[in-house]
C-alpha positions as CSV (number, residue, x, y, z in Angstrom):
1,M,0.0,0.0,0.0
2,T,1.3,3.4,-0.9
3,N,1.6,6.0,1.8
4,Y,1.7,9.7,1.4
5,L,3.4,12.6,3.4
6,V,3.0,16.4,2.8
7,V,6.1,18.3,3.7
8,T,6.4,22.1,3.9
9,A,9.7,23.9,4.4
10,M,10.7,27.6,4.6
11,G,14.0,29.3,5.2
12,A,16.7,31.6,3.8
13,D,17.1,31.1,0.0
14,R,20.5,29.7,-1.0
15,P,21.8,27.4,-3.7
16,G,21.5,23.7,-3.3
17,I,18.5,23.5,-1.0
18,I,16.3,21.7,-3.5
19,S,19.0,19.2,-4.4
20,K,19.4,18.3,-0.7
21,L,15.7,17.9,-0.3
22,A,15.3,15.8,-3.4
23,R,18.4,13.7,-2.3
24,I,16.9,12.9,1.1
25,A,13.6,11.8,-0.4
26,S,15.5,9.5,-2.8
27,D,17.7,8.2,-0.1
28,C,14.6,7.3,2.0
29,D,13.1,5.5,-1.1
30,C,10.3,8.0,-1.4
31,D,9.0,9.5,-4.7
32,I,8.1,13.2,-5.0
33,A,4.5,12.9,-6.2
34,D,3.9,16.6,-6.4
35,S,5.8,19.8,-5.4
36,R,5.8,23.6,-5.6
37,M,8.6,25.9,-4.8
38,A,8.6,29.8,-4.6
39,L,10.6,32.7,-3.3
40,F,8.8,35.2,-1.1
41,G,11.2,38.1,-0.4
42,N,14.5,36.3,0.5
43,E,12.6,33.2,1.8
44,F,12.6,29.9,0.0
45,T,9.3,28.0,0.4
46,L,8.5,24.5,-0.6
47,I,5.5,22.2,-0.4
48,M,5.8,18.6,-1.6
49,M,3.9,15.4,-1.4
50,L,6.0,12.2,-1.0
51,S,4.7,8.8,-1.7
52,G,6.3,5.4,-0.7
53,S,5.9,2.4,1.5
54,W,5.1,2.8,5.2
55,A,8.8,2.2,6.0
56,A,10.1,4.7,3.4
57,I,7.7,7.5,4.7
58,T,8.7,6.6,8.3
59,K,12.4,6.8,7.4
60,F,11.9,10.3,5.8
61,E,10.0,11.4,8.9
62,T,12.9,10.2,11.1
63,N,15.7,11.7,8.9
64,F,14.3,14.9,7.7
65,P,14.3,16.9,10.9
66,Q,18.1,16.6,11.2
67,L,18.6,17.9,7.7
68,S,16.0,20.7,8.2
69,V,18.0,21.9,11.3
70,G,21.2,21.8,9.4
71,L,19.6,23.9,6.6
72,E,17.9,26.2,9.1
73,L,14.5,25.4,7.7
74,M,11.2,25.7,9.4
75,T,9.3,22.5,8.5
76,V,5.9,20.8,9.0
77,M,5.1,17.2,7.9
78,K,1.7,15.5,7.8
79,R,0.7,12.1,6.5
80,T,-2.2,12.1,4.2
81,S,-4.0,10.0,1.6
82,K,-4.2,10.2,-2.2
83,H,-6.4,12.9,-3.4
84,T,-9.9,11.7,-4.4
85,A,-11.2,13.8,-7.3
86,Q,-14.6,15.2,-7.0
87,N,-17.1,15.0,-9.9
88,F,-16.6,18.4,-11.6
89,V,-17.7,19.0,-15.2
90,S,-15.2,21.8,-15.9
91,R,-12.2,23.6,-14.7
92,I,-11.7,27.3,-15.4
93,E,-9.0,29.9,-14.9
94,V,-10.1,33.3,-13.9
95,T,-7.6,36.2,-13.9
96,F,-8.0,39.5,-12.2
97,N,-5.7,42.6,-12.9
98,G,-5.7,46.0,-11.6
99,Q,-4.9,48.4,-8.7
100,D,-3.9,46.6,-5.6
101,K,-6.4,47.3,-2.8
102,R,-6.7,45.8,0.7
103,G,-9.6,43.4,0.9
104,T,-9.6,42.2,-2.7
105,M,-8.6,38.6,-1.9
106,K,-11.2,38.6,0.9
107,K,-13.9,39.6,-1.6
108,L,-12.8,37.1,-4.3
109,T,-12.7,34.2,-1.9
110,E,-16.1,35.1,-0.4
111,F,-17.5,35.1,-3.9
112,L,-16.2,31.6,-4.4
113,D,-17.7,30.4,-1.0
114,E,-21.0,32.1,-1.7
115,H,-21.3,30.3,-5.1
116,K,-20.0,27.0,-3.6
117,L,-17.1,26.8,-6.0
118,D,-14.1,24.7,-5.4
119,L,-10.8,26.6,-5.5
120,A,-8.2,24.2,-7.0
121,A,-5.3,26.7,-7.1
122,L,-4.6,30.4,-6.3
123,R,-1.7,32.6,-7.4
124,S,-1.4,36.3,-6.6
125,H,1.2,38.9,-7.1
126,A,1.4,42.6,-6.3
127,E,4.1,44.9,-7.6
128,V,5.0,48.6,-7.7
129,Q,4.8,50.0,-11.2
130,D,7.4,52.7,-10.8
131,E,10.2,51.5,-8.5
132,D,11.9,54.9,-8.6
133,D,8.8,56.7,-7.0
134,I,7.4,54.2,-4.6
135,V,5.4,56.9,-2.7
136,Q,3.6,58.2,-5.8
137,S,3.3,55.0,-7.9
138,E,0.4,52.6,-7.6
139,Q,0.8,49.0,-6.8
140,T,-0.9,46.6,-9.2
141,Q,-2.0,43.1,-8.5
142,N,-2.6,40.0,-10.6
143,V,-4.7,37.2,-9.2
144,V,-5.3,33.9,-11.0
145,L,-7.9,31.5,-9.7
146,T,-8.2,27.9,-10.9
147,V,-11.8,26.8,-10.1
148,N,-13.5,23.4,-10.3
149,I,-17.1,23.8,-11.6
150,P,-19.8,21.4,-10.5
151,E,-22.7,20.2,-12.7
152,N,-25.3,22.7,-11.4
153,I,-23.4,25.8,-12.5
154,E,-24.1,27.5,-15.8
155,L,-20.7,28.8,-17.1
156,E,-22.2,31.7,-19.0
157,T,-24.0,33.0,-15.9
158,L,-20.8,32.4,-13.8
159,E,-18.7,34.3,-16.3
160,N,-21.1,37.3,-16.1
161,S,-21.0,37.0,-12.3
162,F,-17.1,37.1,-12.3
163,K,-17.2,40.2,-14.6
164,E,-19.7,41.9,-12.3
165,L,-17.5,41.2,-9.3
166,A,-14.4,42.5,-11.1
167,A,-16.2,45.6,-12.2
168,S,-17.3,46.3,-8.5
169,L,-13.6,45.9,-7.5
170,S,-12.4,48.1,-10.5
171,L,-10.4,45.1,-11.9
172,D,-10.1,43.7,-15.4
173,C,-11.2,40.1,-15.6
174,S,-10.8,37.2,-18.1
175,M,-11.9,33.6,-17.9
176,R,-10.7,30.6,-19.9
177,I,-11.7,26.9,-19.9
178,L,-8.9,24.7,-18.9
179,Q,-11.0,21.5,-19.3
180,G,-14.6,20.5,-19.7
181,I,-17.6,22.3,-21.1
182,E,-17.1,25.3,-23.4
183,I,-18.6,28.7,-22.7
184,P,-20.9,30.0,-25.5
185,E,-19.9,33.4,-27.0
186,L,-21.3,36.2,-24.9
187,N,-23.0,39.2,-26.5
188,D,-21.0,42.2,-25.2
């Protein structure tokens, strides 16, 4: 039986960290089933899901803390099970762009909750447009939501709802189908 372990790690970014983490997974006979790495400021962040036998996962759980101390990483590990896919008819990507304002993410995620939509992934980034004049320049944001759509949701209506939400937040919005049912052309 395959066992799974989710590992998160964060610490100062420096060359070789990923190599050391991949090496310990391999040395413990674990496979890296999924992983994401990003830099936030000067901090390296990683989340990965390992798979392997019970003994392999236990070996990793035993050996990883020593490596993480040596690399000065903050870490969390949690056993899990394989993801069971829900019955969704479509997956969409919705992109919002515009002036960065406090509360935007709150409103976007509340919208998803109110419409009972499953958030599969979220990426957001804010940046100053004019680095030379930070006081005067506006910060812009880009938010990309990957959303799983259940059967009872009409995509054309949902697209209009996303556009209304974007307009209320003074953001530009675009939506594209990643898989599943196509959206009919809307009359603008």
